[in-house]
Residue, then its C-alpha position, 0 to 999 in steps of 0.5 A: m223668914g222661917s224657923s231652923l227647924d224643919w217641923l216648925t214654920v214660922r212667918r214673921g210678920k210686922a201686924p201686931l197679931i199672933v196666930s198659933i196653929p198647933h193641930a194641924g200637923t200630919i207628921i209621925p216620925a216613923p220610930l212613933a207610928a211602928r208603936l201605933v194601933s193605927e195611924w189613921l188613927a191617930r191623925k184623926d183629931t188633926d184640925w184638918y186644913v186649918a192652916e188653908l183656912y187661914e191663909f189669907a193671914a199673911g196678907l194681913d202681915a201677921t206672925i204665924v207660927q205652926t207645927a207640921i208635927s201631929r199632935t199625937v206626937i205631943d199636944v203642945n196646947r195641953d198644960p206640960s204639967g199635966a193638969s186638965l184643962y177642963p178638970g172633970r171632964p174627958t180630954t186628952e193628954l199631953c201626949p194622947t194615948t187615945t182619940f177624942d172618941g177614946e180609942r186607943l192609939y197604943r199597941d198593948d206591947a207599946a206603952l207610953a213612958a215618962a221618958d217619951i214625954a220628956e223626950r217629946r217634950e224637949r224636942y216639939f214642945d218646948p221649941y214651940h213656946r219659945t218660939l211664941r214667947d220670942e214673936l211676942d217679944r219681938l212685935h211688943a218692942h214696936h206694940d204696946q199690945v199684941v193679940l195671940y189669936d190660937a187657930h183650931s178645930i174639931r169635928s161637931r160631934v164628939p159625944r165623948l167630949f160633949a153633948a149635941e153638936l157643936p156651934i160653928f163659932n167657939v171663942g175662947s178667953n178663958g172665961g174673960s180673963s186672957s183678953a180684954s173684954l171689948l176684944v172679945a165681944a167684937v170678935a163675938a159679934h163678927c161671928a154674930a152677923s154670920r148669921r152661924s152659931h157662936v158661942v163665947d167660953g162654952r165648951f172650949q174656953g181656950g188651951y194652954i196657949t190661950r191661958h198661958y200667954g193671955d195677960p191682957a194687963s201686961g198688952a198681951h190677949a189671948l184668944q183661941m178659935e175652936l171651929a166646928c169642920r162643917g163650918y168649912l168641910q162635907e163633914p161625914d155623919l157618924p160613924l168615921t171611917t178611912d174612906n170618909w175622913p178627913p173629906p177633901y178641902d172644899r174652897a168654895k165651901a170654906a169661903p164665906l167661913q174665911d169671909v168672916l174669919r178675914s174680918v175678925l183677924q182684922t178686928c185683932s190687928e185694929f184692936a191692937r193697934s189702938p185699943r182706947s180709940f177701938k169701937s167693937 
């Protein structure tokens, strides 16, 4: 069953698992596109092909919530108050004005106004979060525990945001406060068993979605998975250009990573169904 909003897709499942995909959208409404320096720049920081990576989640009967709107329009994983998720570190805003690399997104004569932000929040941000809350409530009516898994990806090297090369798997639990520690450890164990690099609560500890909805005491466990793109794409060397970014989706290259992600989501669902008997 889908949403009545053409930019918001909801696949409702019965498993105690929600997969949120907030940054894979590429739609930029024409009036906004006309104000941008470049539509390619505006889509540069998309979580490319994350929906394709998690296409197996429907087979686990997970609920999948996804926006088709580009994060440049509004970032539904940012604190709407404007508070930084990572104080003292470079980041992008609720309605980004720069790319991750610091490149400006708007023409000089098309600056972003407070009214723009308010309108986008009402049109896109609020419905996305009402949907997440509604789906959590729906599943909680049948399950004591529910896992909200926020799915992301990012380029392996973004010098402005982090030094050196990012691990393949970046598990975020807001320092352990958004999810039961046993579940976090089990997810990390799958990442470690893959023999690919991983970290828990490293550079990415979870965005607004993880922090806002994660409440283990009430049975809501929220995790963010930030994947380095080289784990499933032929990621080009810097600098990025319109000719090399984004590369095509490579199903063969993505398949081994998908196997790990499938195990991770299965574990999330098993934990939610029976946390007392769960073993990592």
